Structures are given as structure tokens and as C-alpha cells.
N, C-alpha and C positions, 0 to 999 in steps of 0.2 A: 465343735465346742459344746460344752455342757453348761447349763444353768442349774444350780442346785438350790432348792428351797425346801425348808422343813415346815411341814404343816401337821396339825394334830390328827387329821383323818383324810382318807382319799377314797374316791370311787374311781378306780383307774380307767375304766371304760369311758366314763363320762369325761374325765379330765383329758383323755386322749382326744376325744371328739372336740372338746373346747379348744384344744391347742391347734387343731387342724386349721383354724382361721389364720394362723401365721403364714401359711402357704408353703411353697416349695422348700423353703429353708428349714421347715420343721421336719425332723427325721425320726421322731418317736420320743418315747419317754420310758423311764424305768423307775422303780421304787426300791428303797432299801428300808425295811426288809423286802425282798422280792415277794410279790403277792400274786395269788390267782386273780385274774382280772375281774372275776365275778364276786370277789370278796371285798367287803367294805372294812377298812382298817380304821379303828378309832382307839387311839392310845395316847391320852393327854400327857402321860409321864414320859413316854418314849415316842416322840413325834416321828412321822414318816418322812423320810428324805426322798423328795421327788427330783429326779434328774431329767431335765429336758434336753434332748439331743438336737442341736441345731447345726446346720451347715456352717463351715468356717466363714463363709461369705455373708452370714446373717448380719444385718445392720444392728446398730445400737438400739434403734426403735423396736426391732423385732425381739431383741433380747429383753428389753424393758417390758414389751407386751407379754412375752412368755412368763416373766416373773410376776406380773400383775395378774395374769390368768390363774396361775397356781395359787397365789396368795388369796384371791377372791373365790377360789373353788369351794363349792358347797357339796360335800359328799352325800348329803341326804337327798339331793335331787337324783332323779333316775333318767336314763336315756329312754327313748321310745321303745327300744327292744326290751329293756329291763322292766318298763311299765307293762308292756304286753305280757311278759313272762309272769309278772306278779299277778296280773288280772287273770291269766290262764290258771295259775295255781289256786287263786281264790275261787274261780268257777269250778275247778275240779274238786275242791274241798266241799263246795255247796252241793254239787251233783253227788258226790260220795255220801254226804250226810242224807240227802233225799233218798238215795238208793237204799241206804241202811234202814230208813224209816219205812220205805215201801216194802222191803223184805220182811220187816217186823209186822207190818199190817197184813201182808199176804199170809204169813205164818199164823197170825191171830185168826184171820178169816178161815184159813184151812182147818184150824182146830175147831172153830165154830161150826164149820160145815160137817165135820165128823160127828158132831152131836145130832145133826139132822139125820133122819132116816133117808138113805139114798133112794129107797123105794117109794118115798113120798111123792105126792102129785108134783110133777115138774113145775106147774104153775105156782104152787104154794112155795116150792123151793126158790123159784125166781123172785117171788114177792119178798121172801125172807132175805135174800141177797140184796135186793134193792133197798130194803129197810136198813141194812147194815151199813151201806156206803155213806149216807149222810152222817152217821155217828162217827166216822173216821175223821171227817172234817178236812179232807184233802181237796186238791184242785180237780177240775174235770179231767185233765190229762192223766193224773194219777189214778182217778177213778176208772178211766178207760183201761189203764194197765192192770188194775186189780180185776176188772171184769174179764179181761183176756186171760189172766192167770187162773181165775175161777173156772172159766170155760174149759181151759186145758185140764184142770183138776177133775172136772166132771167127765170129760172125755176119757181120762185115765181110769175113772171108776166105771166106765161103760155106759155112760148116760149120753 
């Protein structure tokens, strides 16, 4: 048997998890229009039809419970997996931005190093590099990465 409820929006993965509480008589759900489970549908003009598939032996209480769950469904809430995926995407965006900044800083330092005479006293060159790092205003971890990159650059130049 199917219970059909029209709602303005659906997070199909979340709603499926919420309907699992019904137990063995819950056999799944579908939406019309059919949706990718990872897609949030919000269309106030054309509501989403949710079809809850229940075993024919489902009690009236289970049918009422299914209807209530669908009607109370908040599609803006996320499952734990959806939250983890969202956090991972945010972390990846942050790392990507930091990497872009680091590359720009290394390129800037590389250009600055080219203005130094490579034949200069290595102690003076090291002092100049150490003086540049605080001007960048980065964290210690990024400074260490910059120093490693600079060391590699000096090695490539035969120093």
C-alpha cells in the first residue's frame, strides 16, 4: 500500500532515514518528480509528491505515522553523511584557497630572490629570507613550507 503526501520540498535521503522508524512495514519511498537522492527539491508552485511504500499489513497507526513524518519533514536538515560531505567540501575549499595563497607567496618570494645576487654571502641571503617571512603574515606551518620551497629553489640554483 502507498501513502501519498504532497510537500513543498524534500531531502529524500533524510526523509527515508526518518521513515525507517516505522519498522519492517516500511518498504521505501519515492518522489514525483523522481529525484536524485542528493538533490534538494524546493518548488512551492509544484509540490513534490512523496509516495511512502508500506507493506499491505501496515496498521492504521503506521500509516498515520508515515503521513505525519512526511508532513513534518524539514528538508533543510541534513543527515550525518550529508553534514560530513558539506564539511569536507568546506575544508577542501579552505585548503584550496590557502594553497593558492601559498603559491602566490612562494612566487613572490621567488621573484624577490632573483633580485638578490646568488653569489652573495649565504649568511646575508638567509638573513634577507628570514626578514621577508614576517612580512607575509602567515602561520608558522606556512612559513615552514615557504622555507622548504626556498631551500629547494636555492638547491636548484646550485647553492
